[in-house]
TORTITOR-236233 format. One record per residue (C-alpha): residue in three letters; x, z, y. Coordinates in Angstrom, 3 decimals. Layout:
N
@resn=ala, X=X, Z=Z, Y=Y $
...
//
This chain:
341
@resn=met, X=100.285, Z=200.758, Y=147.228 $
@resn=leu, X=97.227, Z=199.493, Y=147.118 $
@resn=phe, X=98.368, Z=195.743, Y=146.153 $
@resn=asn, X=101.481, Z=195.746, Y=143.396 $
@resn=lys, X=103.481, Z=193.115, Y=142.906 $
@resn=ser, X=104.048, Z=191.973, Y=139.297 $
@resn=pro, X=107.818, Z=190.984, Y=138.656 $
@resn=lys, X=108.694, Z=187.141, Y=138.383 $
@resn=lys, X=109.412, Z=186.157, Y=134.605 $
@resn=thr, X=113.213, Z=184.953, Y=134.610 $
@resn=pro, X=112.636, Z=182.228, Y=132.320 $
@resn=glu, X=114.815, Z=182.296, Y=129.739 $
@resn=leu, X=117.860, Z=180.102, Y=128.929 $
@resn=asn, X=116.212, Z=178.012, Y=125.937 $
@resn=glu, X=112.905, Z=176.948, Y=128.666 $
@resn=ile, X=115.488, Z=175.653, Y=130.998 $
@resn=leu, X=117.330, Z=173.608, Y=128.214 $
@resn=asp, X=113.864, Z=172.723, Y=127.143 $
@resn=asn, X=112.563, Z=171.304, Y=130.280 $
@resn=his, X=115.713, Z=169.431, Y=131.358 $
@resn=ile, X=116.233, Z=167.560, Y=127.772 $
@resn=gly, X=112.674, Z=166.884, Y=128.164 $
@resn=lys, X=112.697, Z=165.344, Y=131.174 $
@resn=tyr, X=116.040, Z=163.524, Y=130.098 $
@resn=val, X=114.348, Z=162.259, Y=127.561 $
@resn=lys, X=111.492, Z=160.927, Y=129.173 $
@resn=ser, X=113.882, Z=158.862, Y=131.485 $
@resn=ala, X=115.805, Z=157.405, Y=128.711 $
@resn=ala, X=112.610, Z=156.331, Y=126.898 $
@resn=ile, X=111.046, Z=154.935, Y=129.769 $
@resn=lys, X=114.401, Z=152.810, Y=130.492 $
@resn=asn, X=115.058, Z=151.987, Y=126.999 $
@resn=ile, X=111.742, Z=150.460, Y=127.180 $
@resn=met, X=111.625, Z=148.718, Y=130.247 $
@resn=met, X=115.426, Z=147.236, Y=129.101 $
@resn=ala, X=113.854, Z=146.104, Y=125.636 $
@resn=thr, X=110.882, Z=144.365, Y=127.329 $
@resn=ile, X=113.324, Z=142.399, Y=129.604 $
@resn=leu, X=115.784, Z=141.322, Y=126.597 $
@resn=ala, X=112.381, Z=140.337, Y=124.733 $
@resn=ile, X=111.123, Z=138.655, Y=127.377 $
@resn=ser, X=114.817, Z=136.498, Y=127.965 $
@resn=ala, X=115.250, Z=135.777, Y=124.030 $
@resn=phe, X=111.284, Z=134.423, Y=124.419 $
@resn=val, X=112.098, Z=132.151, Y=127.570 $
@resn=met, X=115.457, Z=130.756, Y=125.728 $
@resn=val, X=113.553, Z=130.124, Y=122.649 $
@resn=lys, X=110.629, Z=128.414, Y=124.213 $
@resn=asn, X=113.095, Z=126.323, Y=126.164 $
@resn=leu, X=114.715, Z=125.708, Y=123.481 $
@resn=val, X=111.729, Z=124.093, Y=121.580 $
@resn=asn, X=110.584, Z=122.274, Y=124.477 $
@resn=asp, X=113.455, Z=120.177, Y=124.516 $
@resn=asn, X=114.140, Z=119.818, Y=120.866 $
@resn=glu, X=110.257, Z=119.206, Y=119.386 $
@resn=asp, X=108.480, Z=117.170, Y=121.918 $
@resn=thr, X=106.275, Z=115.258, Y=119.522 $
@resn=glu, X=103.844, Z=113.843, Y=121.472 $
@resn=ala, X=103.540, Z=111.480, Y=124.356 $
@resn=phe, X=104.229, Z=112.831, Y=127.777 $
@resn=ile, X=104.247, Z=111.656, Y=131.529 $
@resn=ala, X=108.068, Z=112.819, Y=132.483 $
@resn=val, X=107.871, Z=114.309, Y=136.175 $
@resn=ile, X=110.989, Z=114.505, Y=137.967 $
@resn=arg, X=110.315, Z=116.300, Y=141.711 $
@resn=ile, X=113.168, Z=115.698, Y=144.597 $
@resn=asp, X=111.925, Z=118.036, Y=147.071 $
@resn=gly, X=113.110, Z=119.376, Y=150.450 $
@resn=glu, X=116.742, Z=118.422, Y=151.807 $
@resn=ile, X=118.506, Z=116.202, Y=149.601 $
@resn=ala, X=122.106, Z=117.832, Y=149.452 $
@resn=gln, X=124.870, Z=118.646, Y=147.044 $
@resn=ser, X=124.017, Z=122.402, Y=147.333 $
@resn=lys, X=120.222, Z=121.337, Y=146.545 $
@resn=gln, X=117.834, Z=121.520, Y=144.069 $
@resn=ala, X=117.425, Z=117.830, Y=145.136 $
@resn=ser, X=120.889, Z=116.706, Y=144.303 $
@resn=ala, X=122.376, Z=113.859, Y=142.577 $
@resn=ser, X=123.816, Z=115.970, Y=139.706 $
@resn=val, X=120.087, Z=117.300, Y=139.361 $
@resn=phe, X=118.271, Z=114.125, Y=139.066 $
@resn=ala, X=121.093, Z=112.747, Y=137.042 $
@resn=lys, X=119.764, Z=115.065, Y=134.075 $
@resn=ala, X=116.054, Z=115.108, Y=134.727 $
@resn=leu, X=116.895, Z=111.297, Y=134.080 $
@resn=glu, X=118.568, Z=111.377, Y=131.362 $
@resn=lys, X=116.968, Z=114.330, Y=129.595 $
@resn=ala, X=113.019, Z=111.963, Y=130.160 $
@resn=ser, X=115.005, Z=108.833, Y=129.411 $
@resn=gln, X=116.472, Z=110.174, Y=125.971 $
@resn=asn, X=113.210, Z=111.233, Y=124.639 $
@resn=glu, X=111.141, Z=108.627, Y=122.387 $
@resn=his, X=107.810, Z=110.462, Y=124.026 $
@resn=thr, X=108.245, Z=109.573, Y=127.307 $
@resn=lys, X=105.804, Z=106.913, Y=128.189 $
@resn=ala, X=106.482, Z=106.787, Y=132.283 $
@resn=ile, X=108.777, Z=109.110, Y=134.535 $
@resn=val, X=107.318, Z=109.654, Y=137.857 $
@resn=ile, X=109.271, Z=110.969, Y=140.818 $
@resn=leu, X=107.400, Z=113.283, Y=143.096 $
@resn=ala, X=109.074, Z=112.704, Y=146.442 $
@resn=asn, X=108.506, Z=115.317, Y=149.208 $
@resn=ser, X=111.488, Z=115.424, Y=151.500 $
@resn=pro, X=112.547, Z=114.860, Y=154.998 $
@resn=gly, X=116.020, Z=112.861, Y=154.188 $
@resn=gly, X=119.210, Z=114.370, Y=154.128 $
@resn=ser, X=122.957, Z=113.501, Y=152.935 $
@resn=pro, X=123.296, Z=109.818, Y=152.722 $
@resn=val, X=125.803, Z=110.425, Y=150.046 $
@resn=met, X=123.082, Z=111.940, Y=147.704 $
@resn=ala, X=120.653, Z=109.264, Y=148.342 $
@resn=glu, X=123.724, Z=106.548, Y=147.623 $
@resn=ser, X=124.013, Z=108.155, Y=144.578 $
@resn=ile, X=120.467, Z=108.832, Y=142.942 $
@resn=asn, X=119.483, Z=105.499, Y=144.265 $
@resn=gly, X=122.443, Z=104.188, Y=142.261 $
@resn=gln, X=121.394, Z=106.162, Y=138.922 $
@resn=ile, X=117.762, Z=104.464, Y=139.342 $
@resn=ile, X=119.671, Z=100.623, Y=139.286 $
@resn=asp, X=121.962, Z=101.888, Y=136.759 $
@resn=tyr, X=118.874, Z=103.066, Y=134.239 $
@resn=lys, X=116.699, Z=99.867, Y=135.239 $
@resn=gln, X=120.061, Z=97.372, Y=134.286 $
@resn=asn, X=120.717, Z=99.353, Y=130.781 $
@resn=arg, X=117.094, Z=99.123, Y=130.296 $
@resn=gln, X=116.704, Z=95.119, Y=130.970 $
@resn=ala, X=119.623, Z=94.952, Y=128.835 $
@resn=arg, X=118.196, Z=96.503, Y=125.754 $
@resn=glu, X=114.957, Z=94.392, Y=126.104 $
@resn=thr, X=116.939, Z=91.466, Y=125.732 $
@resn=ala, X=119.127, Z=92.417, Y=123.218 $
@resn=lys, X=115.503, Z=93.636, Y=121.419 $
@resn=glu, X=114.624, Z=89.990, Y=121.613 $
@resn=lys, X=117.090, Z=89.046, Y=120.447 $
@resn=leu, X=117.044, Z=90.910, Y=117.958 $
@resn=lys, X=113.178, Z=90.425, Y=117.227 $
@resn=ala, X=113.964, Z=86.343, Y=117.278 $
@resn=asp, X=117.080, Z=86.974, Y=114.277 $
@resn=phe, X=115.282, Z=89.118, Y=112.098 $
@resn=pro, X=111.534, Z=88.429, Y=112.664 $
@resn=asn, X=109.910, Z=91.034, Y=110.353 $
@resn=ile, X=111.648, Z=94.405, Y=111.904 $
@resn=gly, X=109.643, Z=96.588, Y=113.301 $
@resn=asp, X=109.306, Z=98.426, Y=116.367 $
@resn=asp, X=110.027, Z=101.474, Y=115.611 $
@resn=gly, X=113.160, Z=104.011, Y=116.385 $
@resn=gln, X=115.155, Z=104.632, Y=119.790 $
@resn=gln, X=116.884, Z=101.724, Y=119.600 $
@resn=leu, X=113.588, Z=99.329, Y=119.964 $
@resn=arg, X=111.510, Z=101.315, Y=121.608 $
@resn=lys, X=110.396, Z=100.358, Y=125.136 $
@resn=trp, X=112.066, Z=102.050, Y=128.269 $
@resn=pro, X=109.352, Z=103.405, Y=130.468 $
@resn=asp, X=109.447, Z=102.236, Y=134.364 $
@resn=ile, X=110.405, Z=104.623, Y=136.988 $
@resn=ile, X=107.221, Z=105.144, Y=139.383 $
@resn=val, X=107.409, Z=107.066, Y=142.738 $
@resn=ser, X=104.778, Z=109.153, Y=144.342 $
@resn=ile, X=104.970, Z=110.308, Y=147.973 $
@resn=glu, X=103.218, Z=113.278, Y=148.781 $
@resn=asp, X=103.668, Z=114.290, Y=152.570 $
@resn=val, X=106.559, Z=113.232, Y=153.562 $
@resn=cys, X=109.477, Z=110.843, Y=152.493 $
@resn=ala, X=111.815, Z=109.827, Y=155.046 $
@resn=ser, X=115.768, Z=108.644, Y=155.621 $
@resn=ala, X=117.797, Z=109.575, Y=152.857 $
@resn=cys, X=115.132, Z=110.371, Y=150.602 $
@resn=leu, X=113.444, Z=106.699, Y=150.983 $
@resn=ala, X=116.881, Z=105.739, Y=150.548 $
@resn=ser, X=117.132, Z=107.444, Y=147.258 $
@resn=ile, X=113.922, Z=106.033, Y=145.711 $
@resn=ala, X=113.819, Z=102.461, Y=147.280 $
@resn=ser, X=115.219, Z=100.965, Y=143.462 $
@resn=ala, X=111.958, Z=102.358, Y=141.880 $
@resn=asp, X=109.711, Z=100.005, Y=139.959 $
@resn=thr, X=106.796, Z=101.303, Y=141.634 $
@resn=ile, X=106.032, Z=103.484, Y=144.832 $
@resn=tyr, X=103.432, Z=105.049, Y=145.533 $
@resn=ser, X=102.071, Z=106.748, Y=148.936 $
@resn=his, X=99.334, Z=108.607, Y=150.017 $
@resn=glu, X=97.195, Z=107.638, Y=153.184 $
@resn=asn, X=98.290, Z=110.244, Y=155.586 $
@resn=ser, X=101.696, Z=110.271, Y=153.676 $
@resn=leu, X=105.412, Z=109.941, Y=156.631 $
@resn=val, X=107.394, Z=106.960, Y=155.202 $
@resn=gly, X=110.531, Z=105.445, Y=157.274 $
@resn=ser, X=112.890, Z=106.924, Y=159.526 $
@resn=ile, X=115.598, Z=104.012, Y=158.392 $
@resn=gly, X=118.275, Z=104.974, Y=160.749 $
@resn=ile, X=121.500, Z=107.189, Y=161.147 $
@resn=arg, X=121.578, Z=110.146, Y=163.875 $
@resn=met, X=124.511, Z=112.861, Y=164.402 $
@resn=asp, X=123.474, Z=115.993, Y=166.399 $
@resn=ser, X=125.853, Z=118.206, Y=168.346 $
@resn=phe, X=125.753, Z=120.661, Y=171.206 $
@resn=gly, X=127.469, Z=120.901, Y=174.247 $
@resn=val, X=128.613, Z=124.788, Y=175.312 $
@resn=asp, X=131.403, Z=123.761, Y=177.518 $
@resn=gly, X=129.295, Z=124.506, Y=180.370 $
@resn=leu, X=128.379, Z=127.917, Y=179.297 $
@resn=leu, X=131.796, Z=128.917, Y=178.706 $
@resn=gln, X=132.902, Z=127.931, Y=182.046 $
@resn=lys, X=130.017, Z=130.380, Y=183.157 $
@resn=val, X=130.945, Z=133.240, Y=181.701 $
@resn=gly, X=134.902, Z=133.007, Y=182.565 $
@resn=val, X=135.959, Z=131.609, Y=179.184 $
@resn=glu, X=138.804, Z=129.016, Y=178.726 $
@resn=arg, X=139.171, Z=127.399, Y=174.994 $
@resn=gln, X=142.491, Z=125.696, Y=174.421 $
@resn=val, X=142.994, Z=123.619, Y=171.562 $
@resn=leu, X=145.778, Z=121.382, Y=170.127 $
@resn=thr, X=145.405, Z=118.288, Y=168.020 $
@resn=ser, X=147.757, Z=115.532, Y=166.601 $
@resn=gly, X=145.097, Z=113.047, Y=166.514 $
@resn=arg, X=143.110, Z=111.064, Y=169.031 $
@resn=tyr, X=139.452, Z=112.050, Y=167.771 $
@resn=lys, X=140.173, Z=114.846, Y=165.747 $
@resn=asp, X=137.903, Z=116.745, Y=168.445 $
@resn=leu, X=135.672, Z=114.137, Y=169.054 $
@resn=thr, X=132.400, Z=116.031, Y=168.249 $
@resn=asp, X=133.743, Z=119.414, Y=169.429 $
@resn=pro, X=130.815, Z=121.258, Y=171.048 $
@resn=tyr, X=133.184, Z=122.898, Y=173.183 $
@resn=arg, X=134.171, Z=119.870, Y=175.076 $
@resn=thr, X=131.955, Z=117.520, Y=177.303 $
@resn=met, X=132.129, Z=113.866, Y=174.945 $
@resn=ser, X=132.537, Z=110.995, Y=177.372 $
@resn=glu, X=130.438, Z=107.914, Y=177.453 $
@resn=thr, X=133.039, Z=105.584, Y=175.931 $
@resn=glu, X=133.443, Z=108.234, Y=173.306 $
@resn=lys, X=129.679, Z=108.472, Y=172.529 $
@resn=ser, X=129.638, Z=104.707, Y=172.214 $
@resn=phe, X=132.757, Z=104.751, Y=169.977 $
@resn=ile, X=130.558, Z=107.055, Y=167.088 $
@resn=arg, X=128.177, Z=104.816, Y=167.609 $
@resn=glu, X=129.929, Z=101.507, Y=166.935 $
@resn=gln, X=132.533, Z=102.940, Y=164.340 $
@resn=leu, X=130.262, Z=104.908, Y=162.439 $
@resn=leu, X=126.741, Z=105.195, Y=162.782 $
@resn=asn, X=126.391, Z=101.422, Y=163.224 $
@resn=pro, X=128.600, Z=101.080, Y=159.960 $
@resn=leu, X=126.080, Z=103.096, Y=158.199 $
@resn=his, X=122.580, Z=102.296, Y=159.814 $
@resn=met, X=123.893, Z=98.415, Y=158.274 $
@resn=asn, X=124.792, Z=100.082, Y=154.829 $
@resn=phe, X=121.365, Z=101.823, Y=154.703 $
@resn=ile, X=119.468, Z=98.440, Y=155.858 $
@resn=ser, X=121.215, Z=96.450, Y=153.167 $
@resn=leu, X=120.313, Z=98.728, Y=150.778 $
@resn=met, X=116.533, Z=98.956, Y=151.377 $
@resn=lys, X=116.878, Z=94.765, Y=151.267 $
@resn=thr, X=118.681, Z=95.198, Y=148.178 $
@resn=ala, X=115.761, Z=97.063, Y=146.623 $
@resn=arg, X=112.619, Z=95.811, Y=148.010 $
@resn=gly, X=114.053, Z=92.635, Y=148.687 $
@resn=ser, X=111.088, Z=89.970, Y=149.854 $
@resn=lys, X=108.260, Z=93.047, Y=149.936 $
@resn=leu, X=109.617, Z=93.798, Y=153.382 $
@resn=ser, X=108.360, Z=92.872, Y=156.897 $
@resn=gln, X=110.311, Z=90.276, Y=158.637 $
@resn=asp, X=110.191, Z=92.217, Y=161.589 $
@resn=glu, X=113.491, Z=93.620, Y=161.165 $
@resn=asn, X=113.608, Z=95.083, Y=164.289 $
@resn=thr, X=110.541, Z=97.523, Y=163.614 $
@resn=leu, X=111.150, Z=98.073, Y=160.729 $
@resn=phe, X=114.702, Z=99.063, Y=160.627 $
@resn=ser, X=114.126, Z=101.007, Y=164.167 $
@resn=gly, X=114.208, Z=104.261, Y=162.621 $
@resn=met, X=110.588, Z=104.545, Y=163.181 $
@resn=ile, X=108.236, Z=107.066, Y=160.663 $
@resn=trp, X=105.159, Z=105.852, Y=159.811 $
@resn=ser, X=101.533, Z=106.479, Y=157.982 $
@resn=gly, X=101.385, Z=105.662, Y=153.777 $
@resn=glu, X=98.990, Z=102.709, Y=155.225 $
@resn=gln, X=101.300, Z=101.455, Y=157.895 $
@resn=ala, X=104.502, Z=101.720, Y=155.233 $
@resn=gln, X=102.368, Z=99.645, Y=153.050 $
@resn=gln, X=102.020, Z=96.678, Y=155.330 $
@resn=leu, X=105.830, Z=96.818, Y=156.042 $
@resn=gly, X=106.625, Z=97.133, Y=152.072 $
@resn=leu, X=107.930, Z=100.145, Y=152.280 $
@resn=val, X=105.824, Z=101.012, Y=149.410 $
@resn=asp, X=103.377, Z=98.659, Y=147.135 $
@resn=glu, X=99.840, Z=101.073, Y=146.547 $
@resn=ile, X=98.272, Z=103.425, Y=148.308 $
@resn=met, X=96.743, Z=106.007, Y=145.638 $
@resn=thr, X=97.060, Z=109.925, Y=145.545 $
@resn=thr, X=99.604, Z=112.114, Y=143.056 $
@resn=glu, X=96.189, Z=113.283, Y=140.634 $
@resn=arg, X=95.178, Z=109.888, Y=140.681 $
@resn=leu, X=98.210, Z=108.323, Y=139.520 $
@resn=leu, X=98.857, Z=111.005, Y=137.342 $
@resn=thr, X=95.143, Z=110.824, Y=135.684 $
@resn=lys, X=95.786, Z=106.860, Y=135.846 $
@resn=leu, X=99.168, Z=107.092, Y=133.799 $
@resn=lys, X=97.460, Z=109.570, Y=130.949 $
@resn=glu, X=94.787, Z=107.122, Y=130.325 $
@resn=lys, X=97.029, Z=104.024, Y=130.270 $
@resn=his, X=99.569, Z=106.085, Y=127.755 $
@resn=lys, X=96.659, Z=107.998, Y=125.861 $
@resn=thr, X=98.232, Z=111.227, Y=126.357 $
@resn=lys, X=97.312, Z=113.894, Y=128.278 $
@resn=asn, X=100.605, Z=115.899, Y=128.499 $
@resn=ile, X=102.925, Z=116.031, Y=131.652 $
@resn=lys, X=106.216, Z=117.300, Y=131.319 $
@resn=met, X=108.749, Z=118.711, Y=133.929 $
@resn=met, X=112.201, Z=117.367, Y=133.748 $
@resn=ile, X=113.601, Z=120.136, Y=135.753 $
@resn=asn, X=112.373, Z=123.653, Y=135.347 $
@resn=glu, X=113.537, Z=126.549, Y=138.073 $
@resn=pro, X=115.940, Z=128.411, Y=135.437 $
@resn=phe, X=115.092, Z=131.958, Y=134.175 $
@resn=ser, X=116.855, Z=134.298, Y=135.843 $
@resn=ile, X=117.442, Z=138.230, Y=134.645 $
@resn=his, X=118.434, Z=139.345, Y=138.232 $
@resn=lys, X=115.245, Z=138.044, Y=139.764 $
@resn=leu, X=113.498, Z=139.908, Y=136.792 $
@resn=ile, X=115.448, Z=143.209, Y=137.493 $
@resn=ser, X=115.628, Z=142.920, Y=141.190 $
@resn=gly, X=111.722, Z=142.203, Y=141.436 $
@resn=ser, X=108.846, Z=144.415, Y=140.869 $
@resn=ile, X=109.028, Z=144.795, Y=137.165 $
@resn=ser, X=105.326, Z=144.007, Y=136.462 $
@resn=asn, X=105.599, Z=140.825, Y=138.766 $
@resn=gly, X=108.306, Z=139.751, Y=137.202 $
@resn=ile, X=107.160, Z=139.983, Y=133.683 $
@resn=ser, X=103.752, Z=138.298, Y=135.023 $
@resn=glu, X=105.937, Z=135.544, Y=136.441 $
@resn=ser, X=108.213, Z=135.278, Y=133.309 $
@resn=leu, X=105.518, Z=135.068, Y=130.925 $
@resn=asn, X=103.593, Z=132.236, Y=133.195 $
@resn=thr, X=107.015, Z=130.017, Y=133.778 $
@resn=ala, X=107.097, Z=130.336, Y=129.668 $
@resn=val, X=103.579, Z=129.548, Y=128.699 $
@resn=asn, X=102.915, Z=126.826, Y=131.480 $
@resn=ser, X=106.528, Z=125.078, Y=131.438 $
@resn=asn, X=105.376, Z=122.373, Y=129.455 $
@resn=ala, X=101.979, Z=122.551, Y=131.313 $
@resn=lys, X=99.709, Z=119.869, Y=133.337 $
@resn=leu, X=100.735, Z=119.577, Y=136.701 $
@resn=tyr, X=97.280, Z=119.213, Y=137.676 $
//
């Protein structure tokens, strides 16, 4: 034959083992490096958070966000707000507490609770100021140093895009409320949504059977038609009382600042920031950036500290891209005490 094929060389057993062991060692090494990196970042983030929480040695402006729907299961909840407010108020280096409000509303219960926390804070602050003045009167030579004698900071709100309904109820008792000119503010009213799909069931030939032991147990059942009498009942027995509670809260919080035209003010309408100022819902028109700059200049500090940080998640780091996860985690750790603007 013209062409002779050289016989294939059969790999030796030791070569096969070396090849597979080499691949295994490389794979294991990569996994170990990735795991070590994740653990190192986790440790760095936890230590950084502990340092931020326990070693604040310079004056700063504390920032609390109320962002998105106000609800128990959301970040904008009463429990999250309570922790943030306590964290800010208990730190002797806090010079002002700024609430950045950007929410279309949510739970009236959460709003009531958040507003109540602000009221309690102000009452405790007033009690401490009274005690401080009495202490100074009895002991004229006493200094102003220490947690007990320091002035507790004001609570200031900056409304961003929107603060409507439950959002407005949440922050109404703040010391000062600022708004952008084009912010949307208001919606002092109550609404209840439901759907009527009984007609659809009839069209497809489905009959629904419900047994109840209370006259109004299925009042808002979407699979039955609500009568005008039942709608009036809900409006009078539920919606109107909740609306009156909302109105009472606003009157208590804003007092004489509110417009006397109650039919307009409490109609459920929403207004621009400029209109809201004329109605007494906000105190001044100023952008968030200018407000923070003004506060930093007033208190002679460059530091702004967020009171609510998104918790670090190893699962989030592992499930996403490793490179993106590492970058995001490092940025969070390094900038957790950085300026907002």
